[in-house]
C-alpha positions as CSV (number, residue, x, y, z in Angstrom):
1,M,62.3,205.9,30.7
2,I,64.4,205.6,27.6
3,R,67.2,207.6,29.3
4,I,67.1,205.3,32.3
5,L,67.3,202.2,30.0
6,T,70.2,203.7,28.1
7,F,72.1,204.3,31.3
8,L,71.3,200.8,32.5
9,T,72.5,199.4,29.1
10,F,75.8,201.4,29.5
11,I,76.2,200.0,33.0
12,F,75.6,196.5,31.7
13,I,78.1,196.8,28.8
14,F,80.7,198.2,31.2
15,S,80.1,195.4,33.7
16,A,80.1,192.7,31.0
17,S,83.4,194.0,29.7
18,F,84.9,194.0,33.1
19,L,83.5,190.6,34.0
20,G,84.6,189.2,30.6
21,Q,88.1,190.3,31.3
22,D,88.0,188.5,34.6
23,L,86.8,185.4,32.9
24,K,89.6,185.5,30.3
25,N,92.2,185.8,33.1
26,L,90.6,183.0,35.1
27,E,90.5,180.8,31.9
28,K,94.2,181.5,31.2
29,N,95.2,180.5,34.7
30,K,92.9,177.5,34.6
31,N,94.5,176.2,31.4
32,S,97.9,176.6,33.0
33,L,96.9,174.6,36.0
34,I,95.3,171.9,33.8
35,N,98.5,171.6,31.8
36,Q,100.5,171.2,35.0
37,I,98.1,168.5,36.3
38,K,98.5,166.7,33.0
39,E,102.4,166.9,33.2
40,A,102.2,165.5,36.7
41,E,100.0,162.7,35.5
42,I,102.6,161.8,32.8
43,L,105.3,161.7,35.4
44,L,103.2,159.5,37.8
45,Q,102.5,157.1,35.0
46,K,106.3,156.8,34.4
47,Y,106.8,156.1,38.2
48,D,104.1,153.4,38.1
49,Q,106.2,151.6,35.4
50,K,109.1,151.4,37.8
51,K,109.3,149.2,40.9
52,G,109.2,150.7,44.3
53,L,108.0,154.0,45.7
54,S,110.1,157.2,45.9
55,I,109.9,160.5,47.8
56,Q,110.1,162.2,44.4
57,Q,106.9,160.4,43.5
58,I,105.3,161.8,46.7
59,K,106.5,165.3,45.7
60,V,104.9,165.0,42.3
61,L,101.7,163.7,43.9
62,N,101.7,166.6,46.3
63,K,102.3,169.1,43.5
64,Q,99.4,167.6,41.5
65,L,97.2,167.7,44.7
66,K,97.9,171.4,45.2
67,E,97.3,172.2,41.5
68,R,93.9,170.4,41.8
69,E,93.0,172.5,44.9
70,A,94.0,175.7,43.0
71,L,92.0,174.5,40.0
72,I,88.9,173.9,42.1
73,E,89.2,177.4,43.6
74,L,89.5,178.9,40.1
75,I,86.5,177.0,38.8
76,N,84.5,178.3,41.8
77,D,85.7,181.8,40.9
78,E,84.6,181.3,37.3
79,I,81.2,180.2,38.5
80,L,80.9,183.3,40.7
81,V,81.8,185.6,37.7
82,L,79.3,183.8,35.5
83,D,76.6,184.1,38.2
84,K,77.2,187.9,38.2
85,E,76.9,188.0,34.4
86,I,73.7,185.9,34.5
87,D,72.2,188.2,37.1
88,S,73.1,191.2,35.1
89,L,71.6,189.8,31.9
90,N,68.4,188.7,33.8
91,G,68.1,192.2,35.2
92,L,68.5,193.9,31.8
93,I,66.1,191.5,30.1
94,T,63.5,192.2,32.7
95,K,63.9,196.0,32.3
96,K,63.9,195.7,28.5
97,N,60.8,193.5,28.6
98,A,59.0,196.1,30.6
99,E,60.1,198.9,28.3
100,L,59.0,196.8,25.3
101,V,55.6,196.3,26.8
102,L,55.3,200.0,27.3
103,L,56.4,200.8,23.8
104,K,53.9,198.4,22.3
105,S,51.2,199.7,24.5
106,D,51.9,203.3,23.4
107,Y,52.1,202.3,19.8
108,A,48.8,200.4,19.9
109,R,47.1,203.3,21.6
110,L,48.5,205.6,18.9
111,I,47.2,203.4,16.1
112,T,43.8,203.1,17.8
113,E,43.5,206.9,18.2
114,S,44.5,207.4,14.6
115,F,41.9,205.0,13.4
116,K,39.1,206.5,15.5
117,N,39.9,210.0,14.4
118,R,40.9,209.1,10.8
119,K,38.3,211.7,9.4
120,V,39.5,214.4,11.8
121,Y,43.2,213.7,11.1
122,N,42.9,213.3,7.4
123,E,46.1,215.0,6.2
124,M,44.6,216.8,3.3
125,T,41.6,218.1,5.3
126,F,43.9,219.0,8.1
127,L,46.1,221.0,5.8
128,F,43.4,222.7,3.7
129,G,41.6,223.7,6.9
130,A,44.4,226.1,7.7
131,E,43.4,229.8,8.0
132,S,46.6,231.1,6.4
133,F,49.8,229.9,4.7
134,N,51.8,230.1,7.9
135,D,49.2,228.1,9.7
136,A,49.3,225.5,6.9
137,Y,53.1,225.3,7.1
138,R,52.9,224.8,10.8
139,R,50.3,222.0,10.3
140,F,52.6,220.4,7.7
141,I,55.5,220.3,10.1
142,M,53.3,218.8,12.8
143,L,52.1,216.1,10.5
144,K,55.6,215.4,9.4
145,E,56.8,215.1,13.1
146,Y,53.8,212.9,14.0
147,N,54.5,210.5,11.1
148,K,58.2,210.4,12.1
149,F,57.2,209.7,15.7
150,R,55.0,206.8,14.6
151,K,57.8,205.4,12.4
152,N,60.4,205.7,15.2
153,Q,58.0,203.9,17.6
154,G,57.9,201.0,15.2
155,I,61.7,201.0,14.7
156,S,62.2,201.2,18.5
157,I,60.0,198.1,19.0
158,Q,62.0,196.2,16.4
159,K,65.3,197.2,17.9
160,F,64.3,196.3,21.4
161,T,63.0,192.9,20.3
162,A,66.2,192.2,18.4
163,E,68.3,193.2,21.4
164,L,66.2,191.0,23.7
165,D,66.7,188.0,21.4
166,V,70.5,188.5,21.5
167,Q,70.6,188.9,25.3
168,K,68.4,185.8,25.8
169,K,70.7,183.8,23.6
170,E,73.7,185.1,25.5
171,L,72.0,184.2,28.7
172,S,71.4,180.7,27.5
173,L,75.1,180.4,26.5
174,K,76.2,181.6,30.0
175,K,73.9,179.1,31.7
176,G,75.5,176.4,29.5
177,E,79.0,177.5,30.5
178,K,78.0,177.3,34.1
179,H,76.6,173.8,33.7
180,H,79.9,172.6,32.2
181,L,81.9,174.3,34.9
182,L,79.8,172.6,37.6
183,A,80.5,169.3,35.9
184,D,84.2,170.1,35.8
185,L,84.1,171.1,39.5
186,N,82.5,167.8,40.4
187,H,85.1,165.9,38.4
188,E,88.0,167.7,40.0
189,Q,86.6,167.3,43.5
190,E,86.4,163.5,43.0
191,S,90.0,163.5,41.6
192,L,91.2,165.5,44.6
193,K,89.7,162.9,47.0
194,S,91.5,160.2,45.0
195,S,94.8,162.1,45.0
196,K,94.7,162.7,48.8
197,K,94.0,159.0,49.4
198,K,96.9,158.0,47.2
199,V,99.3,160.5,48.8
200,Q,98.4,159.2,52.3
201,E,98.8,155.6,51.3
202,D,102.2,156.2,49.8
203,V,103.4,158.4,52.7
204,N,102.4,155.6,55.1
205,S,104.3,153.1,53.0
206,L,107.5,155.2,52.9
207,K,107.4,156.0,56.7
208,Q,108.7,152.4,57.2
209,K,112.0,153.6,55.7
210,E,112.4,156.5,58.1
211,K,116.1,155.9,58.9
212,K,117.0,155.8,55.2
213,I,115.0,158.9,54.5
214,K,116.7,160.8,57.3
215,N,120.1,159.9,56.0
216,E,119.0,161.1,52.5
217,I,117.8,164.4,54.0
218,K,121.1,164.9,55.8
219,D,123.1,164.2,52.6
220,Q,121.0,166.6,50.6
221,Q,121.3,169.4,53.2
222,K,125.1,168.9,53.1
223,A,125.2,169.2,49.3
224,L,123.0,172.3,49.6
225,K,125.4,173.8,52.2
226,K,128.4,173.0,50.0
227,L,126.8,174.8,47.0
228,E,125.9,177.8,49.2
229,D,129.5,178.0,50.5
230,D,130.8,178.0,46.9
231,I,128.4,180.8,45.9
232,M,129.4,182.9,49.0
233,R,133.1,182.4,48.2
234,L,132.4,183.5,44.6
235,I,130.6,186.6,45.8
236,K,133.4,187.5,48.2
237,A,136.1,186.9,45.6
238,S,134.3,189.1,43.0
239,K,133.6,192.1,45.3
240,S,136.6,194.0,43.9
241,D,135.8,193.0,40.3
242,V,134.1,195.4,37.9
243,I,130.6,193.9,37.4
244,E,129.1,194.3,33.9
245,F,125.7,195.9,33.7
246,S,122.7,193.7,33.3
247,D,119.0,194.6,33.3
248,F,118.2,191.2,34.9
249,S,116.2,193.0,37.6
250,S,113.5,193.9,35.0
251,A,113.0,190.3,34.2
252,S,111.0,189.3,37.3
253,G,108.2,187.0,36.3
254,K,109.4,186.9,32.7
255,L,112.4,184.5,32.8
256,S,112.3,181.5,30.5
257,W,112.3,178.2,32.4
258,P,115.7,176.4,32.5
259,V,114.0,173.1,31.8
260,Q,110.4,172.1,31.0
261,G,108.9,170.5,34.1
262,L,107.2,170.8,37.5
263,I,108.5,172.5,40.7
264,I,108.4,169.6,43.2
265,S,110.3,171.4,46.0
266,R,109.7,175.1,46.6
267,F,111.9,177.8,48.0
268,G,112.5,178.2,51.7
269,E,111.7,176.1,54.7
270,H,108.9,173.6,54.6
271,Q,107.8,170.2,55.9
272,H,109.3,167.0,54.5
273,P,106.7,165.3,52.2
274,V,106.9,162.1,54.2
275,L,108.4,162.9,57.7
276,K,106.1,165.8,58.6
277,Y,107.9,166.5,61.8
278,V,111.1,167.1,59.8
279,K,111.7,170.6,58.3
280,V,113.9,170.9,55.2
281,N,115.3,174.1,53.7
282,N,115.7,174.9,50.0
283,N,117.8,177.8,48.7
284,G,116.1,177.5,45.3
285,V,113.6,175.2,43.6
286,D,113.8,171.7,42.4
287,I,112.3,171.2,38.9
288,K,111.4,167.7,37.8
289,S,111.9,167.5,34.0
290,T,108.7,166.3,32.2
291,N,110.3,166.1,28.8
292,D,113.8,167.0,27.8
293,V,116.8,166.9,30.3
294,V,118.6,169.7,28.4
295,V,119.2,172.7,30.7
296,K,119.2,176.2,29.3
297,T,120.2,179.6,30.7
298,V,117.4,181.8,31.8
299,Y,119.0,185.1,30.8
300,T,122.0,186.6,29.1
301,G,125.1,186.3,31.3
302,K,128.6,185.1,31.9
303,V,129.7,181.7,33.3
304,T,131.7,182.5,36.5
305,R,132.0,179.0,38.0
306,V,131.7,175.3,37.2
307,V,131.9,173.1,40.2
308,S,131.5,169.4,41.2
309,I,129.3,168.9,44.3
310,P,128.7,165.5,45.9
311,G,124.9,165.0,45.9
312,Y,124.4,167.6,43.2
313,N,126.8,166.3,40.6
314,N,127.9,169.3,38.6
315,A,126.8,172.9,39.1
316,V,127.1,176.0,36.8
317,I,126.9,179.6,38.1
318,V,126.1,182.3,35.7
319,R,126.4,186.1,36.5
320,H,123.9,188.6,35.3
321,G,125.3,191.9,36.7
322,K,124.5,191.9,40.5
323,Y,122.5,188.7,40.1
324,L,123.5,185.0,39.8
325,S,121.6,182.0,38.4
326,V,122.6,178.5,39.6
327,Y,122.0,175.3,37.7
328,A,122.9,172.2,39.8
329,N,122.6,168.4,39.5
330,L,124.0,168.3,35.9
331,R,125.5,165.0,34.7
332,S,127.3,166.9,31.8
333,V,128.3,170.5,31.3
334,N,128.4,172.3,27.9
335,V,130.0,175.6,29.1
336,S,133.3,176.8,30.6
337,V,134.2,179.7,32.9
338,G,134.3,183.0,31.0
339,D,131.7,181.9,28.4
340,Q,129.2,184.6,27.4
341,L,125.8,183.1,27.2
342,K,122.6,184.3,25.6
343,T,119.1,183.5,26.9
344,Q,118.2,179.8,26.3
345,D,121.8,178.8,25.5
346,V,122.5,175.2,26.5
347,V,124.2,174.9,29.9
348,G,124.3,171.1,30.2
349,K,122.1,168.0,30.9
350,I,120.4,166.9,34.1
351,Y,121.6,163.8,35.9
352,E,119.6,160.7,35.2
353,G,120.2,157.5,37.2
354,D,119.6,156.0,40.6
355,G,118.5,158.1,43.5
356,E,115.9,160.8,44.4
357,N,117.6,163.5,42.3
358,S,117.3,161.6,39.0
359,G,115.8,164.0,36.4
360,V,115.6,166.9,38.8
361,L,117.3,170.3,38.2
362,H,118.2,172.3,41.3
363,F,117.8,176.0,40.3
364,E,118.7,179.1,42.4
365,I,118.7,182.9,41.9
366,W,120.9,185.2,44.1
367,K,121.1,189.0,44.3
368,E,124.6,189.5,45.7
369,N,124.5,187.4,48.9
370,E,120.7,187.4,49.2
371,K,118.8,184.2,48.1
372,M,115.8,184.9,45.9
373,N,112.7,182.8,45.3
374,P,113.1,181.6,41.7
375,E,109.4,180.8,41.3
376,M,108.7,184.6,41.4
377,W,111.1,185.1,38.6
378,L,110.1,182.4,36.2
379,K,107.4,183.0,33.5
380,K,104.0,181.8,34.6
């Protein structure tokens, strides 16, 4: 029975360690999402202080909505992990209770038998009743082992009782955590409903400006195409150049953000946030600054081009070996072609003013003539 319990205890410790690691990862991801939701809320409060409604505001609302959905999913995952931990603890407590009952029963029987036979098992009588020295020595060893067994039984009972107390307290804590998570889940579900309602109301309001929005989309796609053409010309012109080595490829998922903010437009083709029947394409990501408008390079590299692009103001292209990073919609530029930059060196400042691109950095990553998804490269 003791061996079975020891094995079960080992299984529980291993499972608890594994589940605990799962909870730590979930908690880390959850905190990241909560921070992004808070950043979006700060931006939305700023929008509320301005007159009128903007597509940028819809994008931030959509971003917050998606983060809330992801947060709800994470909280549900945390509850599932906690349920497994609670089940494991309940199972172990049940088994240890059964073992404790058995230990106490055996110990009680041992004490009762000792009391009933106290005359028979009187140690001195038992020893002196030996027929020879060897027989006396054997009896001495038996008595020693018997007393040791009785002592160990008492110690085992104390140990099992202490372990049970610890596990019961842990179980109580886990149930408390689950209670808080369920409260968080309920709060986020209510907030999600409110966010969805707000998005729909704002979308319906902006649909009345359909013609203006279509013209803005057309202008933005033209600016994106102009930037893409400049990048392609740069790649073509530098084919014969000797490209300096860079270990940029090892930085996937580790790059510093060029500016602190929220990604309000993701890489690739997707629906327009207001005109759902209109598809828009993004060669990079659009990051809405939540704090500073200073833009910094994501990795060590060399400035290969500084260009002016209608719709994207100024753009800076930095080469990292076979890779390029692109920083567009800058109102001012702090670098020149040929400059060697280190990670987090200042490139320039984001444009702030009228229009949908105010406070938004357009950021791209290329590998030769292949467009990469910057979100996969940036630090989580």
